[in-house]
N, CA, C and O atoms as a printed pandas DataFrame, in Angstrom:
     atom_number atom_name residue_name chain_id  residue_number  x_coord  y_coord  z_coord
0              1         N          MET        A               1   71.913   93.766   90.398
1              2        CA          MET        A               1   71.406   94.191   91.471
2              3         C          MET        A               1   73.105   94.864   92.013
3              4         O          MET        A               1   72.962   96.000   92.465
4              5         N          ILE        A               2   73.789   94.643   92.026
5              6        CA          ILE        A               2   75.428   95.013   92.858
6              7         C          ILE        A               2   75.454   96.488   91.696
7              8         O          ILE        A               2   75.430   97.688   91.969
8              9         N          LYS        A               3   75.505   95.854   90.497
9             10        CA          LYS        A               3   75.651   97.567   89.810
10            11         C          LYS        A               3   74.983   98.386   90.627
11            12         O          LYS        A               3   75.695   99.101   91.332
12            13         N          LYS        A               4   73.145   98.557   90.807
13            14        CA          LYS        A               4   72.683   99.547   91.586
14            15         C          LYS        A               4   73.252   99.736   92.929
15            16         O          LYS        A               4   73.329  100.944   93.156
16            17         N          LEU        A               5   73.724   98.954   94.005
17            18        CA          LEU        A               5   74.496   98.933   94.850
18            19         C          LEU        A               5   75.572   99.556   94.581
19            20         O          LEU        A               5   75.382  100.771   94.633
20            21         N          LEU        A               6   76.798   99.227   94.272
21            22        CA          LEU        A               6   77.992  100.062   94.087
22            23         C          LEU        A               6   78.150  101.396   94.063
23            24         O          LEU        A               6   79.288  101.785   94.326
24            25         N          PRO        A               7   77.100  102.447   93.754
25            26        CA          PRO        A               7   77.902  103.520   93.746
26            27         C          PRO        A               7   77.290  104.170   95.358
27            28         O          PRO        A               7   77.265  105.351   95.704
28            29         N          TYR        A               8   76.928  103.206   95.981
29            30        CA          TYR        A               8   76.441  103.696   97.626
30            31         C          TYR        A               8   77.667  102.933   98.230
31            32         O          TYR        A               8   77.602  102.778   99.450
32            33         N          ILE        A               9   78.398  102.599   97.815
33            34        CA          ILE        A               9   79.230  101.927   98.414
34            35         C          ILE        A               9   81.211  102.807   98.602
35            36         O          ILE        A               9   82.217  102.788   97.893
36            37         N          ASP        A              10   80.824  103.479  100.023
37            38        CA          ASP        A              10   82.469  104.756   99.634
38            39         C          ASP        A              10   82.720  104.584  100.982
39            40         O          ASP        A              10   82.367  105.494  101.732
40            41         N          ASN        A              11   83.446  103.262  101.610
41            42        CA          ASN        A              11   84.381  102.832  102.554
42            43         C          ASN        A              11   84.373  101.533  102.368
43            44         O          ASN        A              11   83.646  100.765  101.737
44            45         N          TRP        A              12   85.606  101.384  103.238
45            46        CA          TRP        A              12   86.017   99.867  102.874
46            47         C          TRP        A              12   85.355   98.783  103.840
47            48         O          TRP        A              12   85.502   97.562  103.796
48            49         N          GLY        A              13   84.489   99.639  104.836
49            50        CA          GLY        A              13   83.883   98.232  105.880
50            51         C          GLY        A              13   82.299   98.053  105.118
51            52         O          GLY        A              13   81.755   96.982  105.386
52            53         N          ALA        A              14   81.759   98.705  104.482
53            54        CA          ALA        A              14   80.897   98.479  103.522
54            55         C          ALA        A              14   81.546   97.621  102.641
55            56         O          ALA        A              14   81.529   96.439  102.987
56            57         N          CYS        A              15   82.251   97.948  101.344
57            58        CA          CYS        A              15   82.751   97.287  100.319
58            59         C          CYS        A              15   83.080   95.910  101.038
59            60         O          CYS        A              15   82.619   94.856  100.600
60            61         N          ASP        A              16   83.875   95.959  102.132
61            62        CA          ASP        A              16   84.057   94.347  102.400
62            63         C          ASP        A              16   82.779   93.341  103.152
63            64         O          ASP        A              16   82.722   92.112  103.198
64            65         N          ALA        A              17   81.879   94.298  103.665
65            66        CA          ALA        A              17   80.975   93.413  104.309
66            67         C          ALA        A              17   80.218   92.943  103.079
67            68         O          ALA        A              17   79.809   91.782  103.068
68            69         N          VAL        A              18   79.992   93.756  102.024
69            70        CA          VAL        A              18   79.011   93.288  100.691
70            71         C          VAL        A              18   79.559   92.074  100.353
71            72         O          VAL        A              18   79.097   90.960  100.601
72            73         N          VAL        A              19   80.697   92.389   99.700
73            74        CA          VAL        A              19   81.615   91.166   99.356
74            75         C          VAL        A              19   81.507   89.884   99.964
75            76         O          VAL        A              19   81.375   88.882   99.262
76            77         N          SER        A              20   81.571   89.794  101.803
77            78        CA          SER        A              20   81.974   88.509  102.213
78            79         C          SER        A              20   80.580   87.594  101.956
79            80         O          SER        A              20   80.457   86.424  102.320
80            81         N          ARG        A              21   79.377   88.527  101.123
81            82        CA          ARG        A              21   77.933   87.641  101.135
82            83         C          ARG        A              21   77.774   87.717   99.695
83            84         O          ARG        A              21   76.666   87.745   99.160
84            85         N          LEU        A              22   79.174   87.761   98.891
85            86        CA          LEU        A              22   78.510   87.333   97.748
86            87         C          LEU        A              22   79.236   85.932   97.124
87            88         O          LEU        A              22   79.714   86.031   95.994
88            89         N          LYS        A              23   79.347   84.432   97.934
89            90        CA          LYS        A              23   80.078   83.367   97.774
90            91         C          LYS        A              23   78.751   83.194   96.527
91            92         O          LYS        A              23   77.553   83.442   96.665
92            93         N          GLY        A              24   79.361   82.768   95.525
93            94        CA          GLY        A              24   78.358   81.636   94.577
94            95         C          GLY        A              24   78.585   82.693   93.371
95            96         O          GLY        A              24   78.427   82.193   92.257
96            97         N          LEU        A              25   78.744   83.331   93.383
97            98        CA          LEU        A              25   78.838   83.989   91.405
98            99         C          LEU        A              25   80.190   84.038   90.853
99           100         O          LEU        A              25   80.689   84.952   90.198
100          101         N          GLU        A              26   80.636   83.090   91.157
101          102        CA          GLU        A              26   81.765   82.571   90.525
102          103         C          GLU        A              26   81.724   82.997   88.495
103          104         O          GLU        A              26   82.489   83.583   87.730
104          105         N          SER        A              27   80.418   82.313   88.361
105          106        CA          SER        A              27   79.902   82.241   86.948
106          107         C          SER        A              27   79.908   83.773   86.136
107          108         O          SER        A              27   79.718   83.904   84.927
108          109         N          GLN        A              28   80.268   85.288   87.457
109          110        CA          GLN        A              28   80.064   86.409   87.063
110          111         C          GLN        A              28   81.447   87.062   87.082
111          112         O          GLN        A              28   81.665   88.235   86.776
112          113         N          ARG        A              29   82.424   86.098   87.506
113          114        CA          ARG        A              29   83.501   87.062   87.264
114          115         C          ARG        A              29   84.476   87.892   86.306
115          116         O          ARG        A              29   85.489   88.543   86.561
116          117         N          HIS        A              30   83.908   87.672   85.301
117          118        CA          HIS        A              30   84.282   88.915   84.418
118          119         C          HIS        A              30   83.607   90.338   84.307
119          120         O          HIS        A              30   83.886   91.298   83.588
120          121         N          PHE        A              31   82.632   90.153   85.251
121          122        CA          PHE        A              31   82.197   91.576   85.846
122          123         C          PHE        A              31   83.101   92.064   86.742
123          124         O          PHE        A              31   83.662   93.101   86.389
124          125         N          PHE        A              32   83.509   91.442   88.187
125          126        CA          PHE        A              32   84.160   91.705   88.979
126          127         C          PHE        A              32   85.928   92.309   88.686
127          128         O          PHE        A              32   86.471   93.197   89.344
128          129         N          GLU        A              33   86.757   91.289   87.161
129          130        CA          GLU        A              33   87.675   91.968   87.065
130          131         C          GLU        A              33   87.204   93.131   86.031
131          132         O          GLU        A              33   88.190   93.826   85.785
132          133         N          GLU        A              34   86.080   93.581   85.353
133          134        CA          GLU        A              34   86.292   94.689   84.819
134          135         C          GLU        A              34   86.075   96.170   85.985
135          136         O          GLU        A              34   86.063   97.308   85.517
136          137         N          LEU        A              35   85.917   95.914   87.490
137          138        CA          LEU        A              35   86.058   96.667   88.516
138          139         C          LEU        A              35   87.388   97.051   88.829
139          140         O          LEU        A              35   87.677   98.103   89.399
140          141         N          LEU        A              36   88.129   96.256   88.481
141          142        CA          LEU        A              36   89.628   96.756   88.632
142          143         C          LEU        A              36   90.077   97.489   87.478
143          144         O          LEU        A              36   91.290   97.561   87.277
144          145         N          ASN        A              37   89.011   98.216   86.446
145          146        CA          ASN        A              37   89.640   99.211   85.478
146          147         C          ASN        A              37   88.850  100.486   85.680
147          148         O          ASN        A              37   88.802  101.383   84.838
148          149         N          SER        A              38   88.305  100.507   86.718
149          150        CA          SER        A              38   86.933  101.385   86.947
150          151         C          SER        A              38   88.237  102.430   87.463
151          152         O          SER        A              38   89.255  101.957   87.969
152          153         N          ASP        A              39   88.023  104.016   87.237
153          154        CA          ASP        A              39   88.106  105.331   88.173
154          155         C          ASP        A              39   87.869  105.319   89.592
155          156         O          ASP        A              39   88.652  105.776   90.425
156          157         N          LYS        A              40   86.385  104.599   89.920
157          158        CA          LYS        A              40   85.875  104.623   91.295
158          159         C          LYS        A              40   86.765  103.861   92.127
159          160         O          LYS        A              40   86.798  102.649   91.912
160          161         N          PRO        A              41   87.612  104.409   93.182
161          162        CA          PRO        A              41   88.289  103.345   94.046
162          163         C          PRO        A              41   87.849  102.547   94.945
163          164         O          PRO        A              41   88.597  101.877   95.657
164          165         N          PHE        A              42   86.487  102.529   95.017
165          166        CA          PHE        A              42   85.905  101.745   95.791
166          167         C          PHE        A              42   85.147  100.497   94.987
167          168         O          PHE        A              42   84.800   99.445   95.522
168          169         N          TYR        A              43   84.994  100.790   93.806
169          170        CA          TYR        A              43   84.941   99.522   92.513
170          171         C          TYR        A              43   85.958   98.948   92.541
171          172         O          TYR        A              43   86.010   97.718   92.578
172          173         N          VAL        A              44   87.050   99.757   92.530
173          174        CA          VAL        A              44   88.181   98.627   92.411
174          175         C          VAL        A              44   88.503   97.764   93.375
175          176         O          VAL        A              44   88.991   96.645   93.219
176          177         N          ARG        A              45   88.166   98.407   94.577
177          178        CA          ARG        A              45   88.417   97.757   95.720
178          179         C          ARG        A              45   87.262   96.027   96.136
179          180         O          ARG        A              45   87.530   94.951   96.670
180          181         N          PHE        A              46   85.892   96.680   95.473
181          182        CA          PHE        A              46   85.494   95.589   95.258
182          183         C          PHE        A              46   85.743   94.454   94.860
183          184         O          PHE        A              46   85.861   93.393   95.473
184          185         N          GLY        A              47   85.856   94.822   93.323
185          186        CA          GLY        A              47   86.804   93.821   92.780
186          187         C          GLY        A              47   87.953   93.116   93.233
187          188         O          GLY        A              47   87.915   91.888   93.157
188          189         N          ILE        A              48   88.925   93.646   93.673
189          190        CA          ILE        A              48   89.861   93.158   94.291
190          191         C          ILE        A              48   89.898   92.111   95.235
191          192         O          ILE        A              48   90.517   91.048   95.196
192          193         N          VAL        A              49   88.854   92.750   96.412
193          194        CA          VAL        A              49   88.278   91.715   97.653
194          195         C          VAL        A              49   87.347   90.462   97.349
195          196         O          VAL        A              49   87.075   89.648   98.231
196          197         N          TRP        A              50   86.836   90.350   95.930
197          198        CA          TRP        A              50   85.873   89.087   95.981
198          199         C          TRP        A              50   86.572   88.850   95.193
199          200         O          TRP        A              50   86.658   87.627   95.311
200          201         N          LEU        A              51   87.689   89.342   93.779
201          202        CA          LEU        A              51   88.301   88.217   93.146
202          203         C          LEU        A              51   89.848   87.087   94.490
203          204         O          LEU        A              51   90.485   86.074   94.199
204          205         N          MET        A              52   89.872   87.916   95.816
205          206        CA          MET        A              52   91.052   87.481   96.343
206          207         C          MET        A              52   89.929   86.356   97.387
207          208         O          MET        A              52   90.226   85.195   97.668
208          209         N          LYS        A              53   88.789   86.980   97.772
209          210        CA          LYS        A              53   87.808   85.537   98.582
210          211         C          LYS        A              53   87.328   84.587   97.954
211          212         O          LYS        A              53   87.202   83.536   98.582
212          213         N          TYR        A              54   86.916   84.621   96.577
213          214        CA          TYR        A              54   86.440   83.802   95.963
214          215         C          TYR        A              54   87.128   82.858   94.763
215          216         O          TYR        A              54   86.802   81.758   94.316
216          217         N          GLN        A              55   88.361   83.889   94.400
217          218        CA          GLN        A              55   89.193   82.821   93.277
218          219         C          GLN        A              55   90.481   82.729   93.828
219          220         O          GLN        A              55   91.094   81.748   93.406
220          221         N          LEU        A              56   91.207   83.553   94.779
221          222        CA          LEU        A              56   92.613   83.828   94.787
222          223         C          LEU        A              56   92.887   82.050   95.204
223          224         O          LEU        A              56   93.834   81.734   94.484
224          225         N          LYS        A              57   92.602   81.199   95.772
225          226        CA          LYS        A              57   92.774   79.905   96.391
226          227         C          LYS        A              57   92.780   79.037   94.887
227          228         O          LYS        A              57   93.787   78.361   94.677
228          229         N          ASP        A              58   91.815   79.035   93.957
229          230        CA          ASP        A              58   92.119   78.103   92.977
230          231         C          ASP        A              58   92.590   78.544   91.916
231          232         O          ASP        A              58   93.059   77.762   91.089
232          233         N          ASP        A              59   92.574   79.673   91.740
233          234        CA          ASP        A              59   93.323   80.890   90.177
234          235         C          ASP        A              59   94.394   81.908   90.743
235          236         O          ASP        A              59   94.486   83.067   90.340
236          237         N          MET        A              60   95.470   81.151   92.063
237          238        CA          MET        A              60   96.351   82.239   92.485
238          239         C          MET        A              60   96.883   83.052   91.420
239          240         O          MET        A              60   96.470   84.209   91.344
240          241         N          LYS        A              61   97.630   82.688   90.683
241          242        CA          LYS        A              61   98.484   83.269   89.657
242          243         C          LYS        A              61   97.850   84.771   89.123
243          244         O          LYS        A              61   98.121   85.944   89.380
244          245         N          ASN        A              62   96.769   84.026   88.164
245          246        CA          ASN        A              62   95.898   84.676   87.387
246          247         C          ASN        A              62   95.471   85.810   88.442
247          248         O          ASN        A              62   95.772   86.904   87.966
248          249         N          VAL        A              63   94.914   85.927   89.627
249          250        CA          VAL        A              63   94.350   86.825   90.346
250          251         C          VAL        A              63   95.470   87.904   90.478
251          252         O          VAL        A              63   95.348   89.084   90.147
252          253         N          LEU        A              64   96.747   87.234   91.094
253          254        CA          LEU        A              64   97.503   88.429   91.428
254          255         C          LEU        A              64   97.845   88.695   90.020
255          256         O          LEU        A              64   98.039   89.908   89.954
256          257         N          ASN        A              65   97.966   88.309   89.187
257          258        CA          ASN        A              65   98.223   89.442   87.843
258          259         C          ASN        A              65   97.338   89.955   87.455
259          260         O          ASN        A              65   97.598   90.326   86.311
260          261         N          LEU        A              66   96.316   90.240   87.750
261          262        CA          LEU        A              66   95.120   90.926   87.810
262          263         C          LEU        A              66   95.257   92.341   88.549
263          264         O          LEU        A              66   95.269   93.487   88.100
264          265         N          VAL        A              67   95.346   91.884   89.718
265          266        CA          VAL        A              67   95.522   92.858   91.007
266          267         C          VAL        A              67   96.866   93.700   90.624
267          268         O          VAL        A              67   96.967   94.921   90.738
268          269         N          LYS        A              68   98.043   92.676   90.070
269          270        CA          LYS        A              68   99.167   93.501   90.226
270          271         C          LYS        A              68   98.839   94.672   88.735
271          272         O          LYS        A              68   99.475   95.723   88.659
272          273         N          ALA        A              69   97.959   94.349   87.831
273          274        CA          ALA        A              69   97.678   95.333   86.960
274          275         C          ALA        A              69   97.093   96.539   87.152
275          276         O          ALA        A              69   96.769   97.381   86.314
276          277         N          VAL        A              70   96.983   96.548   88.363
277          278        CA          VAL        A              70   95.537   97.368   88.402
278          279         C          VAL        A              70   96.421   98.508   88.940
279          280         O          VAL        A              70   97.449   98.147   89.514
280          281         N          LYS        A              71   96.181   99.828   88.843
281          282        CA          LYS        A              71   96.943  101.360   88.434
282          283         C          LYS        A              71   95.628  102.313   89.353
283          284         O          LYS        A              71   94.589  102.847   88.968
284          285         N          ASN        A              72   96.231  102.203   90.594
285          286        CA          ASN        A              72   95.150  103.321   91.637
286          287         C          ASN        A              72   95.983  103.256   92.621
287          288         O          ASN        A              72   96.630  102.284   93.010
288          289         N          ASP        A              73   95.943  104.700   93.158
289          290        CA          ASP        A              73   96.741  105.005   93.818
290          291         C          ASP        A              73   95.964  105.225   95.145
291          292         O          ASP        A              73   96.458  105.541   96.227
292          293         N          HIS        A              74   94.683  105.004   94.865
293          294        CA          HIS        A              74   94.071  105.767   96.241
294          295         C          HIS        A              74   94.655  104.560   97.616
295          296         O          HIS        A              74   95.369  103.566   97.485
296          297         N          PHE        A              75   94.295  104.886   98.335
297          298        CA          PHE        A              75   94.984  104.377   99.693
298          299         C          PHE        A              75   94.112  102.934   99.870
299          300         O          PHE        A              75   94.785  101.918  100.038
300          301         N          TYR        A              76   92.629  102.811   99.839
301          302        CA          TYR        A              76   92.178  101.720   99.864
302          303         C          TYR        A              76   92.406  100.535   99.365
303          304         O          TYR        A              76   92.436   99.374   99.773
304          305         N          VAL        A              77   92.589  101.212   98.192
305          306        CA          VAL        A              77   92.611   99.998   96.868
306          307         C          VAL        A              77   93.955   99.409   97.151
307          308         O          VAL        A              77   94.198   98.203   97.096
308          309         N          LYS        A              78   94.736  100.268   97.432
309          310        CA          LYS        A              78   96.709   99.583   97.469
310          311         C          LYS        A              78   96.709   98.879   98.946
311          312         O          LYS        A              78   97.685   98.156   99.143
312          313         N          MET        A              79   95.742   98.982  100.037
313          314        CA          MET        A              79   95.441   97.971  101.118
314          315         C          MET        A              79   95.024   96.790  100.266
315          316         O          MET        A              79   95.714   95.781  100.124
316          317         N          ALA        A              80   93.842   96.995   99.713
317          318        CA          ALA        A              80   92.981   95.734   99.124
318          319         C          ALA        A              80   94.209   95.225   98.459
319          320         O          ALA        A              80   94.391   94.018   98.612
320          321         N          SER        A              81   94.971   95.779   97.853
321          322        CA          SER        A              81   96.387   94.874   96.904
322          323         C          SER        A              81   96.788   94.133   97.922
323          324         O          SER        A              81   96.705   92.912   97.795
324          325         N          ALA        A              82   97.375   94.767   99.304
325          326        CA          ALA        A              82   98.430   94.017   99.867
326          327         C          ALA        A              82   97.616   93.285  100.599
327          328         O          ALA        A              82   98.235   92.236  100.776
328          329         N          TRP        A              83   96.695   93.220  101.078
329          330        CA          TRP        A              83   95.788   92.089  101.614
330          331         C          TRP        A              83   95.906   91.314  100.879
331          332         O          TRP        A              83   96.374   90.297  101.389
332          333         N          CYS        A              84   95.647   91.202   99.478
333          334        CA          CYS        A              84   95.472   90.279   98.497
334          335         C          CYS        A              84   96.879   89.203   98.732
335          336         O          CYS        A              84   96.955   88.004   98.998
336          337         N          TYR        A              85   97.534   89.883   98.580
337          338        CA          TYR        A              85   99.092   89.051   98.620
338          339         C          TYR        A              85   99.208   88.679   99.557
339          340         O          TYR        A              85   99.625   87.523   99.625
340          341         N          ALA        A              86   98.980   89.252  100.555
341          342        CA          ALA        A              86   99.085   88.576  101.698
342          343         C          ALA        A              86   98.737   87.432  102.396
343          344         O          ALA        A              86   99.346   86.580  103.043
344          345         N          GLU        A              87   97.178   87.728  101.972
345          346        CA          GLU        A              87   96.822   86.042  101.860
346          347         C          GLU        A              87   97.135   85.339  100.952
347          348         O          GLU        A              87   96.482   84.298  100.882
348          349         N          ALA        A              88   98.261   85.560   99.841
349          350        CA          ALA        A              88   98.324   84.433   98.748
350          351         C          ALA        A              88   99.849   83.807   99.609
351          352         O          ALA        A              88  100.397   82.827   99.104
352          353         N          PHE        A              89  100.300   84.273  100.564
353          354        CA          PHE        A              89  101.559   83.984  101.362
354          355         C          PHE        A              89  100.949   82.671  101.452
355          356         O          PHE        A              89  101.354   81.753  100.738
356          357         N          ALA        A              90   99.679   82.467  102.566
357          358        CA          ALA        A              90   99.098   81.616  103.442
358          359         C          ALA        A              90   99.060   80.299  102.447
359          360         O          ALA        A              90   99.345   79.172  102.852
360          361         N          TYR        A              91   98.712   80.563  101.241
361          362        CA          TYR        A              91   98.486   79.365  100.127
362          363         C          TYR        A              91  100.080   78.623   99.089
363          364         O          TYR        A              91  100.296   77.446   98.799
364          365         N          ASP        A              92  100.789   79.674   98.819
365          366        CA          ASP        A              92  102.011   78.783   98.321
366          367         C          ASP        A              92  102.912   80.261   98.670
367          368         O          ASP        A              92  102.734   81.304   98.041
368          369         N          HIS        A              93  103.895   80.102   99.792
369          370        CA          HIS        A              93  105.057   80.647  100.406
370          371         C          HIS        A              93  106.637   80.945   98.950
371          372         O          HIS        A              93  107.268   81.806   98.336
372          373         N          ASP        A              94  106.540   80.069   99.076
373          374        CA          ASP        A              94  107.628   80.173   97.474
374          375         C          ASP        A              94  107.318   80.996   96.614
375          376         O          ASP        A              94  108.042   81.947   96.315
376          377         N          TYR        A              95  105.820   80.672   95.913
377          378        CA          TYR        A              95  106.064   81.453   94.720
378          379         C          TYR        A              95  105.531   83.044   95.254
379          380         O          TYR        A              95  105.958   84.022   94.640
380          381         N          MET        A              96  104.834   83.183   96.113
381          382        CA          MET        A              96  104.610   84.925   96.833
382          383         C          MET        A              96  105.940   85.080   96.985
383          384         O          MET        A              96  106.467   85.702   96.063
384          385         N          TYR        A              97  106.657   84.714   97.853
385          386        CA          TYR        A              97  108.154   85.168   97.799
386          387         C          TYR        A              97  109.226   85.621   97.160
387          388         O          TYR        A              97  110.171   86.289   97.580
388          389         N          LYS        A              98  108.830   84.904   95.379
389          390        CA          LYS        A              98  109.217   85.427   94.116
390          391         C          LYS        A              98  108.597   86.393   93.770
391          392         O          LYS        A              98  109.379   87.266   93.393
392          393         N          PHE        A              99  107.046   86.843   93.671
393          394        CA          PHE        A              99  106.138   86.946   93.313
394          395         C          PHE        A              99  106.227   88.604   94.124
395          396         O          PHE        A              99  105.940   89.667   93.574
396          397         N          ILE        A             100  106.535   88.488   95.051
397          398        CA          ILE        A             100  106.867   90.110   96.034
398          399         C          ILE        A             100  107.695   90.541   95.487
399          400         O          ILE        A             100  107.350   91.634   95.039
400          401         N          GLN        A             101  108.936   90.234   95.175
401          402        CA          GLN        A             101  110.087   91.050   95.214
402          403         C          GLN        A             101  109.870   92.026   93.514
403          404         O          GLN        A             101  110.496   92.996   93.086
404          405         N          THR        A             102  108.823   91.301   92.963
405          406        CA          THR        A             102  108.317   92.278   91.567
406          407         C          THR        A             102  107.341   93.476   91.693
407          408         O          THR        A             102  107.043   94.268   90.800
408          409         N          ILE        A             103  106.783   93.452   93.323
409          410        CA          ILE        A             103  106.211   94.769   93.484
410          411         C          ILE        A             103  107.000   95.998   93.126
411          412         O          ILE        A             103  108.205   96.064   93.371
412          413         N          ASP        A             104  106.530   96.684   92.718
413          414        CA          ASP        A             104  107.638   98.197   92.635
414          415         C          ASP        A             104  107.055   99.129   93.608
415          416         O          ASP        A             104  107.636  100.141   94.001
416          417         N          ASP        A             105  105.637   98.674   94.063
417          418        CA          ASP        A             105  105.552   99.957   94.542
418          419         C          ASP        A             105  105.490   99.724   96.599
419          420         O          ASP        A             105  105.081   98.707   97.159
420          421         N          VAL        A             106  105.827  100.526   97.046
421          422        CA          VAL        A             106  107.461  100.277   98.272
422          423         C          VAL        A             106  105.703   99.986   99.128
423          424         O          VAL        A             106  105.338   98.828   99.330
424          425         N          PHE        A             107  104.940  101.003   99.475
425          426        CA          PHE        A             107  103.914  100.606  100.150
426          427         C          PHE        A             107  103.253   99.694   99.935
427          428         O          PHE        A             107  103.246   98.947  100.914
428          429         N          ILE        A             108  102.387   99.171   98.755
429          430        CA          ILE        A             108  101.919   97.668   98.962
430          431         C          ILE        A             108  102.587   96.623   99.031
431          432         O          ILE        A             108  102.000   95.545   99.123
432          433         N          ARG        A             109  104.434   96.717   98.996
433          434        CA          ARG        A             109  104.852   95.869   99.043
434          435         C          ARG        A             109  105.275   95.559  100.843
435          436         O          ARG        A             109  105.044   94.491  101.411
436          437         N          ASN        A             110  105.741   96.427  101.307
437          438        CA          ASN        A             110  105.895   96.609  102.370
438          439         C          ASN        A             110  104.379   96.084  103.650
439          440         O          ASN        A             110  104.278   95.320  104.611
440          441         N          LYS        A             111  103.502   96.993  102.935
441          442        CA          LYS        A             111  102.313   96.313  103.537
442          443         C          LYS        A             111  101.986   94.676  103.269
443          444         O          LYS        A             111  101.827   94.238  104.408
444          445         N          ALA        A             112  101.863   93.904  102.613
445          446        CA          ALA        A             112  101.563   92.894  102.145
446          447         C          ALA        A             112  102.783   92.267  103.040
447          448         O          ALA        A             112  102.545   91.211  103.625
448          449         N          ILE        A             113  103.981   92.820  103.166
449          450        CA          ILE        A             113  104.975   91.662  103.971
450          451         C          ILE        A             113  104.217   91.907  105.484
451          452         O          ILE        A             113  103.978   90.978  106.255
452          453         N          GLN        A             114  103.928   93.152  105.723
453          454        CA          GLN        A             114  103.539   92.873  107.119
454          455         C          GLN        A             114  102.202   91.829  107.466
455          456         O          GLN        A             114  102.281   90.874  108.238
456          457         N          LYS        A             115  101.037   92.212  106.760
457          458        CA          LYS        A             115  100.331   91.402  107.234
458          459         C          LYS        A             115  100.651   90.416  106.988
459          460         O          LYS        A             115  100.038   89.751  107.824
460          461         N          ALA        A             116  101.303   89.627  106.311
461          462        CA          ALA        A             116  101.548   88.601  105.556
462          463         C          ALA        A             116  102.141   87.760  107.481
463          464         O          ALA        A             116  101.576   86.842  108.075
464          465         N          CYS        A             117  103.490   88.609  107.954
465          466        CA          CYS        A             117  104.137   88.434  109.035
466          467         C          CYS        A             117  102.704   88.462  110.320
467          468         O          CYS        A             117  102.673   87.774  111.340
468          469         N          GLU        A             118  101.861   89.253  109.960
469          470        CA          GLU        A             118  100.882   88.863  111.351
470          471         C          GLU        A             118  100.045   88.401  111.066
471          472         O          GLU        A             118   99.021   88.781  111.633
472          473         N          SER        A             119   99.911   87.246  109.972
473          474        CA          SER        A             119   98.979   85.820  109.679
474          475         C          SER        A             119   99.485   84.896  110.919
475          476         O          SER        A             119  100.678   84.723  111.167
476          477         N          PHE        A             120   98.544   84.394  111.576
477          478        CA          PHE        A             120   98.923   82.668  111.999
478          479         C          PHE        A             120   99.302   81.783  111.580
479          480         O          PHE        A             120  100.067   80.968  112.096
480          481         N          ARG        A             121   98.431   81.780  109.685
481          482        CA          ARG        A             121   99.442   81.036  108.910
482          483         C          ARG        A             121  100.375   81.427  108.145
483          484         O          ARG        A             121  100.419   80.987  106.996
484          485         N          VAL        A             122  101.105   82.127  108.500
485          486        CA          VAL        A             122  102.404   81.753  107.860
486          487         C          VAL        A             122  103.351   81.414  109.087
487          488         O          VAL        A             122  103.271   81.999  110.167
488          489         N          VAL        A             123  104.102   80.576  108.850
489          490        CA          VAL        A             123  104.911   80.015  109.992
490          491         C          VAL        A             123  106.454   80.950  110.510
491          492         O          VAL        A             123  107.186   81.491  109.681
492          493         N          ASP        A             124  106.647   80.971  111.645
493          494        CA          ASP        A             124  107.722   82.037  112.230
494          495         C          ASP        A             124  108.769   82.277  111.014
495          496         O          ASP        A             124  109.062   83.303  110.401
496          497         N          ALA        A             125  109.359   80.525  110.867
497          498        CA          ALA        A             125  110.336   80.682  110.124
498          499         C          ALA        A             125  110.622   81.423  108.589
499          500         O          ALA        A             125  111.659   81.672  107.975
500          501         N          LYS        A             126  109.159   81.645  108.292
501          502        CA          LYS        A             126  109.158   82.209  106.899
502          503         C          LYS        A             126  108.667   83.336  107.219
503          504         O          LYS        A             126  108.302   83.637  106.082
504          505         N          LYS        A             127  108.252   84.509  108.057
505          506        CA          LYS        A             127  108.008   85.524  108.464
506          507         C          LYS        A             127  109.470   86.247  108.368
507          508         O          LYS        A             127  109.641   87.380  107.917
508          509         N          LYS        A             128  110.645   85.261  108.947
509          510        CA          LYS        A             128  111.818   86.309  108.868
510          511         C          LYS        A             128  112.695   86.067  107.402
511          512         O          LYS        A             128  113.835   86.450  107.140
512          513         N          GLU        A             129  111.801   85.341  106.609
513          514        CA          GLU        A             129  112.217   86.012  105.635
514          515         C          GLU        A             129  111.839   86.795  104.867
515          516         O          GLU        A             129  112.439   87.395  103.976
516          517         N          LEU        A             130  110.480   86.828  105.292
517          518        CA          LEU        A             130  109.638   87.963  104.429
518          519         C          LEU        A             130  109.928   89.376  104.955
519          520         O          LEU        A             130  109.604   90.412  104.376
520          521         N          ARG        A             131  110.593   89.286  106.149
521          522        CA          ARG        A             131  110.868   90.226  106.790
522          523         C          ARG        A             131  111.798   91.210  106.272
523          524         O          ARG        A             131  111.740   92.440  106.251
524          525         N          ALA        A             132  112.975   90.097  105.715
525          526        CA          ALA        A             132  114.240   90.692  105.104
526          527         C          ALA        A             132  113.809   90.937  103.683
527          528         O          ALA        A             132  114.708   90.846  102.847
528          529         N          LEU        A             133  112.317   91.300  103.153
529          530        CA          LEU        A             133  112.174   91.925  101.587
530          531         C          LEU        A             133  111.684   93.120  101.978
531          532         O          LEU        A             133  111.270   93.849  101.076
532          533         N          LYS        A             134  111.624   93.503  103.075
533          534        CA          LYS        A             134  110.926   94.833  102.932
534          535         C          LYS        A             134  111.599   95.645  102.554
535          536         O          LYS        A             134  112.796   95.380  102.439
536          537         N          ILE        A             135  111.094   97.018  102.190
537          538        CA          ILE        A             135  111.658   98.403  101.606
538          539         C          ILE        A             135  112.398   99.241  102.268
539          540         O          ILE        A             135  111.707  100.256  102.178
540          541         N          VAL        A             136  113.356   99.548  102.897
541          542        CA          VAL        A             136  113.294  100.729  103.270
542          543         C          VAL        A             136  113.473  102.146  102.743
543          544         O          VAL        A             136  114.463  102.556  102.137
544          545         N          GLU        A             137  112.701  102.634  102.964
545          546        CA          GLU        A             137  112.939  103.914  102.064
546          547         C          GLU        A             137  113.936  105.040  103.004
547          548         O          GLU        A             137  113.626  105.553  104.079
548          549         N          LYS        A             138  114.895  105.184  102.415
549          550        CA          LYS        A             138  115.522  106.622  102.497
550          551         C          LYS        A             138  115.185  107.770  102.865
551          552         O          LYS        A             138  115.068  108.616  101.979
552          553         N          LYS        A             139  114.889  108.211  104.466
553          554        CA          LYS        A             139  114.530  109.976  104.507
554          555         C          LYS        A             139  114.983  110.893  103.694
555          556         O          LYS        A             139  116.182  110.784  103.434
556          557         N          LYS        A             140  114.388  111.813  103.176
557          558        CA          LYS        A             140  114.854  112.826  102.123
558          559         C          LYS        A             140  115.567  114.023  103.399
559          560         O          LYS        A             140  115.558  114.002  104.630
560          561         N          ASP        A             141  116.003  114.762  102.629
561          562        CA          ASP        A             141  116.567  115.690  104.177
562          563         C          ASP        A             141  116.320  117.069  103.411
563          564         O          ASP        A             141  116.540  118.138  103.980
């Protein structure tokens, strides 16, 4: 059924709303992982958001590495990646503090830090450490 529905998902709201109803499909994880290789941005976002919601807490390192391997510059794919990384800070700040430094994409890295700092699940002392990891881009003349 999801395969039939995916072609109609063309915005972040529909994507995230559908994913939020897909609890209990852990046995289908491979299907969601395969979506990360799609050339269709909302298929990729669908996979990232599903992995974040239903696999991140129990298999954080593998999920993060899958998301990091995504090569898609669409805005909503990058936002999903940043959201996933920000969520991971709530589970293991120390690991994520090191991991976020390996993210080369300035937008994703900075957005993940921003979103983690906006979270009530990350303590204030850790937010200060995170803000120091933001990359400030120099303006081109």
